[in-house]
C-alpha positions in Angstrom: 0.0 0.0 0.0 1.4 3.4 -0.9 0.9 5.9 2.0 1.6 9.6 1.8 3.4 9.9 5.1 4.5 13.1 6.8 7.6 12.9 8.9 11.3 13.6 9.3 14.5 11.5 8.7 15.3 9.1 11.4 19.0 10.1 10.9 18.1 13.6 12.2 16.6 12.1 15.4 19.7 9.9 15.9 22.0 12.8 15.4 20.0 14.9 17.9 20.1 12.1 20.5 23.9 11.7 20.0 24.5 8.0 20.7 28.0 7.1 21.7 30.4 5.3 19.4 29.5 1.9 20.9 26.0 2.0 19.5 25.6 -0.6 16.7 21.8 -0.9 16.8 18.7 1.1 17.6 15.9 -0.5 19.6 12.3 0.8 19.5 9.6 0.0 22.0 5.9 0.6 21.6 3.3 2.1 23.9 1.5 -0.3 26.3 -1.6 1.1 27.8 -4.0 -1.7 28.8 -6.9 0.6 29.7 -6.9 1.8 26.0 -5.5 -1.3 24.4 -7.5 -4.2 25.9 -5.8 -6.9 23.8 -2.3 -6.3 25.3 -3.2 -7.9 28.6 -5.5 -10.6 27.3 -4.7 -14.2 28.5 -4.9 -15.1 24.9 -2.4 -12.5 23.7 0.4 -14.0 21.6 2.7 -11.0 22.0 4.6 -10.3 25.2 4.1 -6.6 25.2 5.7 -4.1 24.7 6.3 -4.7 21.0 10.0 -4.3 20.2 11.7 -3.7 16.9 15.3 -2.8 15.9 17.6 -1.7 13.1 21.3 -1.6 12.6 22.7 1.9 12.9 23.5 2.1 9.1 19.9 1.2 8.3 18.7 3.9 10.8 20.9 6.5 9.2 19.8 5.7 5.7 17.9 8.6 4.0 14.9 6.4 3.3 14.4 5.6 7.0 12.1 8.1 8.7 9.8 8.8 11.6 6.2 9.4 10.6 4.1 11.9 12.5 1.3 12.2 10.0 -0.3 10.8 6.9 -2.7 12.0 4.2 -2.0 15.6 5.1 -3.0 15.3 8.8 -1.7 14.1 12.1 -1.2 10.4 12.4 -4.1 8.6 14.2 -3.7 6.2 17.1 -4.5 3.2 15.0 -1.9 4.2 12.5 0.9 4.6 15.1 0.5 8.0 16.9 2.4 9.7 18.2 5.5 8.4 16.3 5.9 5.6 13.9 9.0 4.2 12.2 8.8 3.8 8.4 11.5 1.7 6.6 10.1 1.3 3.0 12.4 -1.5 1.8 11.5 -3.8 4.7 8.3 -5.8 5.5 5.6 -3.8 7.3 6.1 -5.4 10.8 9.5 -3.5 11.0 7.5 -0.2 10.9 6.8 -0.2 14.6 3.9 2.0 15.8 3.3 4.2 18.8 7.0 4.5 19.8 7.6 5.6 23.4 11.2 4.5 23.9 14.3 4.5 21.8 17.6 2.9 22.9 21.0 2.5 21.4 22.7 -0.8 22.0 25.9 -2.7 21.2 24.0 -6.0 20.8 21.3 -6.7 18.3 18.0 -6.3 20.1 15.7 -9.3 20.4 12.6 -8.2 18.4 9.0 -9.3 19.1 8.6 -11.4 16.0 12.0 -13.0 16.4 10.8 -14.1 19.9 7.4 -15.3 18.6 8.5 -17.1 15.5 12.3 -17.1 14.9 12.0 -19.5 11.9 9.6 -17.2 10.2 10.6 -13.6 10.9 14.3 -12.6 10.9 15.8 -9.4 12.3 16.5 -7.8 8.9 13.0 -8.5 7.3 14.1 -7.0 3.9 11.5 -7.5 1.2 13.1 -10.4 -0.7 11.0 -12.3 -3.3 13.7 -15.1 -3.3 13.1 -16.0 0.4 9.7 -17.5 1.0 8.0 -17.3 4.4 7.7 -20.9 5.6 3.9 -20.8 5.0 3.6 -18.8 1.8 5.5 -17.5 -1.2 6.7 -14.0 -1.2 7.5 -14.0 -4.9 4.3 -12.1 -5.7 2.2 -9.4 -4.0 -1.2 -7.8 -4.3 -1.4 -4.0 -4.0 -4.0 -2.6 -1.6 -6.7 -1.5 -1.8 -8.0 -4.5 -3.8 -10.1 -7.6 -3.3 -8.9 -11.1 -3.0 -10.0 -12.0 -6.5 -9.1 -8.8 -8.2 -6.4 -8.5 -10.8 -3.3 -6.8 -9.7 -1.0 -9.5 -8.5 2.5 -8.6 -9.5 6.0 -9.8 -8.9 7.5 -8.7 -5.6 10.5 -6.4 -6.2 13.7 -6.9 -4.2 13.9 -4.4 -1.4 10.4 -3.3 -2.3 11.9 -1.6 -5.4 14.6 0.4 -3.5 17.4 -2.0 -4.5 19.6 0.7 -6.1 19.3 2.8 -2.9 19.8 0.2 -0.2 21.5 -3.0 -1.6 24.9 -1.7 -0.4 23.7 -1.9 3.2 23.7 -5.7 2.8 26.7 -6.3 0.5 28.4 -9.6 1.4 25.5 -10.8 3.5 23.7 -14.0 2.7 20.1 -12.7 2.5 18.7 -16.3 2.6 20.3 -16.7 6.1 19.9 -13.1 7.2 16.2 -12.7 6.3 
C-alpha cells in the first residue's frame, strides 16, 4: 500500500540524541496502555508486550528511514501509530513499529518481538526479498492494496520493495537467505 506519510528523517533524530560510538543498533519499544488497548493484557495475547523492533545503525541513518508523525496531510491517528511511527520502506511492514515511546541505542542486536514469537519465520532484517519464502507462503508475488482477494493486480515482488539501487549496499556480502 502506498501511503503519503508526513515525517522527518530518522537520521536527524539519531544525530539529535547523539549515541556514543559503541551503539551498533537502535531499539524501538511501543506504547502499552492496557486501559486503552485491551488486547495487550489478554490471557490469549500472543505477543509479550511491549512490542520491540530494531535496526542496525547504518539502516537507521539511511535517508529512506524516517519517523512518521502524519499521513494523508494530517496528524497520524492512534490506530496508524501515533504519536510516532518508524517507516522503513524496503522492509516488510512489521518492522515499521507504531506508537513508539522508547528508543535505545545498543551494542548488541535487540531481540525483536517477531524473532521471539516465530524465529524461523521472521528474521531481524526483514528485507523485502522475493527469493526467500515465508515458511507458510510464497513472497514472490504481491497484491497491492486496496483491492479484493480475487481482483487482478497480483505482481512480482520487487527486491527491497523496489529500492534496491538505494539500499542494496547496506547488505553487501551478506547471505540474504540466512539473514532474512
